[in-house]
N, C-alpha and C positions, 0 to 999 in steps of 0.2 A: 328378345332384342338386346337386353342387358348382357346376356351370355355371349352374343356375337361381338358386342363391343369389347368385352374383356378378352376374348380370343384375339381380336385385332390388335389390342394394346400389347398383349403378350408377344405378338409376332413382329413388333417394330424392330427394324434392323439397328436402331440406335436409340439412346435415351431421348425423352421428349424435349429436353432443353437443347439438344443438338439441332432438332428441327427448327427451334426458335432462332438459334444463332445463324443457321444457314439461311433461313427465310429473311432474317433481318439484313444479313450481308448482301443477299441477292437484291433485295429491294433498295438498299443503300447504293449499290453499284448501278442499278437502273436509274435511280434518281440522279446520281452523279453524271451518268452519260447524257441524260435528258438535259440537265442544266448546261453541260459542256456544249452540246450540239446547239442548244438554243442561243448560246452567247455568240456563236459564229455568224 
């Protein structure tokens, strides 16, 4: 199982922090849309 995890990590198309940045920006955008639509 550990071996499978290391294989998966090695095959990431981008560094781990990039996933964090993308995830954060997507969630922030969804939150922004939700608050905008809720205000109308």
